[in-house]
TILUMSE-660103 format. One record per residue: residue in one letter; x negated, y negated, z negated of N, C-alpha, C in turn. Coordinates in steps of 0.1 Angstrom, whole numbers, padded with zeros to 4 digits, always signed. Layout:
aXYZXYZXYZ/...
This chain:
m-0149-0480+0469-0163-0471+0462-0176-0475+0470/i-0185-0479+0460-0197-0482+0465-0209-0472+0464/p-0220-0474+0471-0228-0464+0474-0234-0455+0461/h-0237-0464+0450-0241-0457+0441-0231-0447+0432/q-0218-0452+0435-0207-0442+0428-0207-0429+0436/m-0209-0430+0450-0209-0420+0460-0220-0410+0456/r-0232-0416+0453-0245-0409+0450-0242-0401+0437/e-0237-0406+0429-0234-0399+0415-0226-0387+0417/i-0215-0389+0426-0207-0377+0429-0212-0367+0436/l-0221-0370+0446-0229-0360+0453-0239-0354+0446/e-0245-0359+0438-0256-0355+0430-0250-0344+0421/q-0238-0348+0414-0233-0338+0405-0229-0325+0412/s-0224-0327+0425-0220-0316+0431-0232-0308+0438/l-0242-0314+0440-0254-0308+0444-0261-0300+0434/a-0259-0304+0421-0267-0297+0411-0264-0283+0410/d-0252-0277+0414-0250-0263+0414-0250-0256+0428/r-0256-0265+0438-0256-0261+0452-0244-0256+0459/r-0233-0261+0454-0221-0257+0460-0209-0269+0459/l-0199-0270+0467-0190-0278+0467-0178-0271+0460/s-0174-0271+0450-0164-0263+0443-0149-0271+0449/r-0140-0263+0448-0126-0268+0452-0123-0280+0444/s-0125-0281+0432-0121-0293+0423-0130-0304+0428/e-0143-0302+0431-0151-0313+0434-0147-0319+0446/k-0143-0310+0456-0137-0314+0469-0126-0324+0467/s-0116-0318+0458-0104-0326+0454-0107-0340+0448/v-0117-0340+0439-0120-0352+0432-0126-0361+0443/l-0135-0355+0452-0142-0364+0462-0132-0371+0473/g-0121-0362+0478-0110-0368+0486-0103-0379+0480/q-0100-0375+0466-0092-0387+0461-0099-0399+0459/h-0112-0399+0456-0121-0412+0455-0120-0419+0469/l-0122-0409+0479-0123-0414+0492-0108-0422+0497/d-0099-0416+0492-0084-0422+0494-0083-0434+0488/e-0085-0436+0475-0085-0446+0468-0093-0458+0473/a-0105-0454+0479-0114-0465+0483-0109-0468+0497/k-0100-0461+0505-0097-0464+0518-0109-0464+0526/a-0118-0455+0525-0131-0455+0532-0129-0455+0548/d-0133-0464+0554-0134-0465+0569-0145-0456+0576/a-0145-0455+0589-0155-0446+0596-0169-0450+0593/g-0171-0464+0592-0185-0469+0588-0189-0464+0576/q-0181-0465+0565-0184-0459+0552-0187-0445+0551/l-0177-0437+0559-0179-0423+0558-0193-0420+0564/a-0197-0427+0575-0208-0424+0580-0221-0427+0572/q-0220-0438+0565-0229-0441+0556-0230-0431+0544/f-0218-0425+0539-0220-0414+0528-0225-0402+0535/r-0221-0400+0546-0228-0387+0553-0244-0388+0553/r-0248-0400+0557-0263-0400+0557-0268-0399+0542/l-0262-0404+0534-0266-0402+0519-0266-0387+0515/a-0256-0379+0519-0256-0365+0517-0268-0359+0523/f-0271-0363+0535-0283-0357+0543-0294-0360+0535/d-0296-0373+0531-0309-0376+0523-0311-0370+0510/l-0299-0366+0503-0301-0359+0491-0304-0344+0494/a-0298-0339+0504-0301-0326+0510-0316-0323+0512/r-0321-0335+0518-0336-0332+0523-0344-0334+0510/e-0340-0340+0501-0347-0342+0488-0348-0328+0481/a-0336-0322+0481-0336-0310+0472-0339-0297+0478/i-0340-0296+0491-0341-0285+0498-0355-0278+0497/d-0357-0265+0496-0371-0258+0494-0368-0244+0502/a-0380-0237+0499-0381-0225+0504-0369-0214+0498/t-0367-0218+0485-0359-0209+0477-0343-0211+0478/n-0340-0224+0484-0324-0227+0482-0320-0233+0497/g-0329-0231+0505-0323-0235+0519-0310-0234+0523/t-0305-0219+0522-0291-0216+0527-0281-0222+0519/m-0284-0221+0506-0272-0229+0497-0270-0244+0500/i-0283-0251+0502-0281-0265+0503-0275-0269+0518/v-0278-0259+0528-0272-0261+0541-0256-0259+0540/e-0253-0248+0533-0239-0246+0532-0231-0257+0524/w-0238-0263+0514-0234-0274+0506-0230-0285+0515/l-0243-0288+0524-0240-0300+0534-0230-0299+0544/e-0227-0287+0547-0216-0283+0557-0203-0287+0551/e-0201-0282+0539-0189-0285+0532-0186-0301+0528/i-0197-0307+0524-0197-0322+0523-0192-0329+0536/a-0200-0326+0547-0197-0333+0559-0183-0331+0564/k-0177-0319+0561-0162-0317+0565-0154-0327+0557/v-0157-0331+0544-0149-0338+0536-0152-0352+0541/l-0165-0356+0543-0168-0370+0549-0166-0373+0563/q-0159-0364+0571-0156-0368+0585-0143-0373+0585/p-0141-0386+0594-0128-0391+0596-0117-0381+0599/s-0105-0382+0595-0093-0372+0600-0091-0378+0614/v-0088-0367+0624-0080-0371+0635-0069-0378+0634/g-0067-0390+0641-0056-0397+0641-0057-0409+0629/d-0067-0408+0621-0068-0418+0609-0075-0431+0615/e-0081-0428+0626-0090-0440+0630-0081-0451+0637/r-0078-0463+0635-0071-0472+0642-0080-0480+0651/p-0076-0484+0663-0084-0492+0672-0087-0506+0666/d-0100-0510+0668-0102-0523+0663-0093-0534+0668/i-0088-0544+0659-0080-0555+0664-0089-0568+0663/a-0093-0573+0675-0100-0586+0672-0094-0594+0685/e-0084-0604+0679-0077-0613+0690-0080-0627+0687/a-0081-0636+0696-0080-0650+0694-0068-0657+0703/w-0061-0665+0693-0049-0671+0698-0051-0687+0698/f-0045-0694+0708-0048-0708+0710-0035-0716+0712/s-0033-0727+0707-0023-0735+0709-0027-0749+0714/p-0018-0757+0721-0005-0757+0723-0001-0749+0734/h+0012-0746+0736+0018-0740+0748+0014-0723+0748/g+0010-0719+0738+0006-0706+0740+0018-0697+0732/e+0013-0686+0727+0022-0675+0721+0021-0674+0707/c+0015-0684+0700+0011-0684+0685+0025-0679+0679/p+0035-0686+0679+0045-0685+0670+0051-0669+0673/q+0052-0664+0684+0056-0651+0688+0046-0640+0682/r+0034-0644+0681+0023-0633+0676+0025-0632+0661/i+0027-0644+0655+0030-0643+0640+0044-0636+0638/r+0053-0638+0645+0066-0634+0645+0066-0618+0644/t+0057-0612+0655+0056-0598+0657+0048-0592+0645/l+0038-0598+0640+0031-0594+0628+0040-0592+0616/l+0049-0602+0614+0059-0602+0602+0069-0592+0605/a+0073-0589+0617+0083-0578+0620+0078-0565+0619/q+0063-0564+0621+0058-0550+0619+0054-0546+0605/a+0053-0556+0595+0049-0555+0582+0058-0545+0576/k+0052-0536+0568+0060-0525+0562+0060-0527+0548/q+0050-0532+0541+0051-0532+0525+0047-0546+0519/t+0036-0551+0524+0034-0565+0519+0031-0574+0529/v+0033-0589+0526+0029-0599+0535+0023-0611+0523/e+0010-0616+0524+0008-0626+0517+0004-0637+0526/i+0010-0649+0525+0009-0660+0533+0003-0672+0525/c-0009-0676+0528-0015-0688+0522-0017-0700+0533/v-0006-0709+0533-0007-0717+0545-0002-0733+0538/f-0011-0742+0544-0008-0757+0538+0005-0760+0540/t+0012-0757+0552+0026-0762+0553+0034-0751+0562/i+0046-0750+0559+0055-0738+0569+0065-0748+0571/t+0070-0752+0584+0082-0759+0590+0087-0754+0601/d+0081-0745+0608+0087-0738+0620+0097-0728+0616/d+0109-0731+0620+0121-0723+0616+0120-0709+0622/r+0113-0708+0633+0111-0695+0640+0102-0685+0630/l+0093-0689+0624+0085-0682+0615+0092-0681+0602/t+0099-0692+0597+0105-0689+0584+0117-0678+0586/s+0124-0678+0595+0134-0667+0598+0125-0655+0598/a+0114-0652+0604+0108-0639+0604+0103-0636+0591/v+0099-0646+0582+0094-0643+0568+0107-0639+0560/l+0118-0646+0563+0130-0641+0554+0135-0628+0559/d+0133-0626+0572+0138-0612+0576+0128-0601+0570/a+0117-0604+0569+0107-0593+0564+0111-0591+0548/h+0113-0603+0540+0118-0601+0529+0130-0593+0526/g+0139-0595+0537+0153-0586+0537+0152-0573+0538/r+0139-0569+0545+0138-0555+0547+0132-0548+0537/g+0128-0556+0525+0123-0549+0515+0107-0552+0514/v+0102-0558+0523+0087-0562+0522+0084-0571+0511/r+0073-0569+0504+0071-0578+0492+0064-0590+0497/v+0070-0601+0499+0063-0614+0504+0059-0624+0493/r+0047-0629+0494+0044-0639+0485+0035-0651+0492/i+0040-0662+0489+0036-0675+0497+0027-0685+0486/i+0016-0690+0492+0011-0700+0484+0009-0713+0495/t+0013-0725+0490+0014-0735+0498+0010-0748+0489/d+0009-0761+0497+0004-0771+0489+0017-0782+0486/n+0014-0787+0475+0025-0795+0470+0028-0809+0478/d+0018-0814+0483+0020-0825+0492+0029-0822+0503/k+0028-0809+0509+0037-0805+0520+0049-0797+0516/a+0049-0792+0505+0061-0784+0499+0074-0793+0499/a+0073-0806+0496+0083-0814+0494+0086-0822+0508/d+0078-0821+0518+0079-0828+0531+0093-0825+0538/l+0097-0834+0545+0111-0832+0555+0109-0821+0561/g+0116-0810+0562+0115-0798+0570+0108-0788+0566/s+0102-0789+0553+0095-0779+0547+0106-0767+0543/d+0100-0754+0545+0110-0745+0541+0107-0738+0528/a+0100-0746+0519+0097-0738+0505+0109-0735+0497/d+0121-0744+0498+0131-0743+0491+0139-0730+0495/r+0138-0728+0508+0145-0717+0515+0141-0703+0509/f+0126-0704+0508+0120-0691+0503+0123-0690+0489/l+0123-0699+0482+0126-0698+0467+0141-0694+0465/e+0150-0699+0473+0164-0695+0471+0165-0680+0476/a+0157-0676+0485+0159-0661+0489+0153-0652+0479/g+0145-0657+0468+0139-0649+0460+0125-0645+0463/i+0118-0651+0473+0105-0648+0476+0096-0656+0465/g+0085-0649+0462+0074-0654+0452+0068-0665+0460/l+0068-0677+0453+0061-0687+0460+0055-0695+0449/r+0040-0699+0449+0034-0708+0441+0027-0719+0449/v+0028-0730+0442+0023-0744+0449+0011-0749+0441/d+0003-0753+0449-0010-0761+0445-0006-0774+0440/q-0008-0778+0426-0003-0791+0422-0015-0801+0418/t-0026-0796+0424-0037-0804+0421-0038-0817+0428/a-0048-0826+0424-0048-0838+0434-0054-0835+0448/y-0060-0822+0449-0066-0820+0462-0057-0809+0470/h-0061-0807+0481-0052-0798+0490-0056-0783+0490/m-0047-0775+0490-0046-0761+0492-0045-0761+0507/h-0058-0762+0515-0057-0764+0529-0058-0751+0537/h-0058-0739+0530-0059-0725+0539-0049-0723+0549/k-0052-0717+0558-0041-0713+0567-0043-0697+0572/f-0041-0689+0562-0041-0673+0567-0031-0666+0560/a-0031-0654+0567-0020-0644+0561-0025-0630+0562/i-0020-0622+0553-0026-0607+0553-0013-0599+0553/f-0012-0591+0563+0000-0580+0565-0006-0567+0560/d+0002-0561+0551-0001-0548+0546-0014-0545+0543/r-0021-0554+0537-0035-0556+0532-0042-0548+0544/a-0039-0550+0557-0047-0544+0568-0051-0551+0579/i-0043-0562+0581-0044-0571+0591-0045-0587+0587/l-0054-0593+0591-0056-0606+0587-0053-0617+0599/l-0047-0627+0596-0048-0638+0605-0053-0651+0598/n-0062-0657+0604-0068-0667+0599-0073-0680+0609/g-0071-0691+0605-0075-0701+0617-0071-0716+0613/s-0071-0724+0623-0067-0738+0619-0051-0741+0619/y-0045-0730+0623-0030-0731+0628-0021-0734+0616/n-0014-0743+0613-0004-0744+0604+0010-0739+0612/w+0017-0734+0602+0029-0727+0607+0041-0738+0609/t+0037-0748+0619+0047-0758+0624+0050-0760+0637/r+0060-0767+0641+0062-0770+0657+0051-0777+0662/g+0047-0788+0655+0035-0796+0660+0023-0787+0664/a+0019-0777+0654+0009-0769+0658+0011-0760+0671/a+0023-0756+0673+0027-0747+0684+0027-0756+0697/d+0032-0767+0696+0039-0773+0709+0028-0785+0713/n+0020-0792+0702+0014-0802+0705-0002-0802+0700/n-0005-0796+0691-0018-0797+0686-0029-0787+0692/e-0040-0789+0693-0049-0779+0696-0055-0772+0684/e-0050-0759+0683-0050-0752+0672-0054-0738+0677/n-0059-0729+0668-0063-0716+0669-0061-0708+0658/f-0059-0693+0658-0061-0683+0648-0066-0671+0654/i-0072-0663+0646-0077-0650+0650-0069-0641+0642/v-0069-0629+0649-0061-0616+0642-0071-0604+0642/t-0074-0599+0631-0084-0587+0629-0079-0578+0619/n-0083-0565+0620-0082-0556+0611-0096-0552+0603/n-0105-0561+0605-0120-0557+0601-0118-0556+0584/k-0120-0546+0579-0117-0541+0566-0125-0551+0556/r-0137-0554+0559-0143-0562+0549-0136-0577+0549/l-0134-0581+0561-0127-0596+0561-0114-0594+0554/v-0106-0584+0556-0093-0584+0550-0094-0583+0537/d-0106-0575+0531-0106-0574+0516-0110-0587+0510/i-0120-0594+0516-0122-0607+0511-0112-0618+0510/f-0103-0617+0520-0091-0627+0520-0082-0622+0510/s-0079-0609+0509-0071-0604+0500-0074-0607+0485/k-0088-0607+0481-0092-0610+0469-0090-0625+0467/t-0094-0634+0478-0091-0649+0476-0077-0652+0474/f-0067-0645+0480-0053-0647+0477-0049-0642+0464/e-0054-0633+0459-0050-0628+0444-0056-0637+0434/d-0068-0642+0437-0075-0652+0427-0068-0665+0426/l-0063-0669+0440-0055-0682+0440-0041-0681+0434/w-0035-0669+0436-0022-0666+0431-0022-0667+0415/q-0033-0661+0409-0033-0661+0395-0036-0675+0388/q-0045-0683+0397-0048-0696+0393-0036-0706+0392/l-0028-0704+0401-0015-0711+0403-0005-0706+0396/r-0007-0696+0387+0005-0693+0377+0012-0703+0368/p+0025-0704+0372+0032-0714+0364+0028-0715+0350/
């Protein structure tokens, strides 16, 4: 939900100086669909206060305040909804990069989107297959130059029934990112290979920053459609 949409909803509600039950339900539904985080809710609360200041006068002060109180309740983060920020940096070689990726795959409940230049580390492949076996929807994008390499696990994914699309252009699909449950992003230089784990100077970050997750999710979807067979 973007600010001008929220402004329209609030203005419609403010027109009769009260937040009706149906308006509260609609507002809550829009917030759920938008998956508004604490920062967005705070922005919407400031907008509600601005509208109240513009509308209040000597004749309607009590009604405006009551409206604002009800709006503020709806726009308040629910207790327990706020997740702690995730901001991690991981480095190889000789670190715990493979285990961190395996943990993220093991914790995924609904979706995993993997967009990686090459995947040859059997420890990660097995974790991907395990997630698929639990019913998690796994989709993978990789590069044609690496999909046919010795040790590439692309065929194993296809045989397991995992959705896989390959960049067939003369250039490289050189991304190395993954998104877990549309909520956690992994991104960096790290290919999912033994060489990256044991020999190369590599890195990746893990974050649940919603703006970054959304941007990378859109990038994955765009590329997925672009590589449609």
